[in-house]
N, C-alpha and C positions, 0 to 999 in steps of 0.2 A: 592508505588510500589502498580498497583492495578491489581486484577487478577479475570479471568471470564472461564470460559469455553464454548465450544456448542460441539455437537458432541462426536468427540473423539480428541479435541482438545483444549488445555491448552492457556490460551492469558495473558499474563502479562506485562502491559506496566510501564515504569518509567520514570518519568519528568526528563526531562534533564534543560528543562528553554530555556535560549536565547542560537541561532543559527542563523546564517546569512541562509535565504534561500536560495533552489538551484536555483529558480527558478530568483532569480537577480535581475535585477533590477525594482521597483517600481515607473513609476510616478516621475524620477528626484531621487529616493531616494532608499538607500540598505536596503531592508526593515529586520529588526532583528524581528523574531518569539520567543516570550517568552512562546508558548506554543508547543515546539517541546518535542517529546518522544522516547523512543526507543520501540520497540514491540517486544517480544518475544512470536511466535507462536511456538508451539509443538504438534507433534500428539502423543497422548498418547499410540499409538498401536506399534508404529515402535520405539518411542522413538527419532527421527530427528526433528532437530529444527531448527530458524534460526530468524534473528533476521533484521528487518527495520524499515527506520525513519519514524514515524508518528507526522503530526503536526496540533493537535486540531482546531477546529473555534477558531477563537475571540470568541465569546459570552460566548464558553463552554472551556476553554484552558486548562482542564485538564481530562485526561483520569480517571472516577471515577466509573463508573455502567457499567454494563454487556452490555446495549448498546450502549455505547462508545465501546466498544471491537471487540464489533462485526463490529462495522463501522469502526473500524479501519482494522479488518481483510477483510472485504469487499475492502476497498482502496484496500490492497495488492494482493488480490485475482484480482481483475479488471483491476490494473495494469499490472499483469503478462500475461491477457487472451488478453490485447491490444497488446503484444508481439507474443501470439502465433496465433492470427488471422490474424497477417497480415505477407507479403514474405518479407518484408524487412522498409526501413527505408520510403524509398518513397511510397509506400501504406501506411503505417504508417500516416506519413505528411499529403497526404489527404486525407484521414479520417478525421481526428481530423482537419483539415486545416489550418494547420501551412502553415508560409510565408517565414519565416527565414531559411534557411537550418542548423544553428547552434543549435538552440533552436530544431528543428525537431530531428536531430541527439541525443542531452541529452535527450530528452526525450523518445528517442525512447530506445538508451543506458539503461535507467534506467528502463524499461519497461522490457528490456532482462534480466539485473540483478535481479529483482522479478521474471519471469519463471525460470532461476534457480532454485535457491530458493525453488520455489512456485511448483515446480516439483519433487524436492527431499523429500520437507517434507508432502505435499498435493497428489499428483499424478497428471496423465496425463490432457492433456486437458478438456477431458472428466467428469474426478472427476472435477477438477478446477470449467469448469461452473454447475456441478450439488451443489458443495458450493456457487456458487456462486447467485445461483436460492434459496439454503435455506437460506441464510445470507438475503434476498431481503424477502423474504417470512415473515423473524424471525423481518424483520423491520429495517435491519439495513442501 
């Protein structure tokens, strides 16, 4: 387990190892990703927290340093914003170029789940945007 903080958020990543990728078939094979983590983000002001899945890169498979933690949080916030800033799955699919309805729906539902968690722990869309910008400025 590794830990970091950013502003008033504590981020804890736990390496879990191998888990089938949620994005499914990759070139005719089911992708097993040994770089799977669960990440907990806690708002130290409100004590609200949530857990989300995160797959680190193949080049750097474990979340170990502050930059890795901030990258995981940035991915989570970006997914949440993708749901917040689109009216429905069709709008979402058009923006991100999905052509397969089932893929668009699966991604949309994942982003909606991230949004529900993020709103509880981080705040509304405005606060999510601010945090996304601050994470970007921090190099995440």
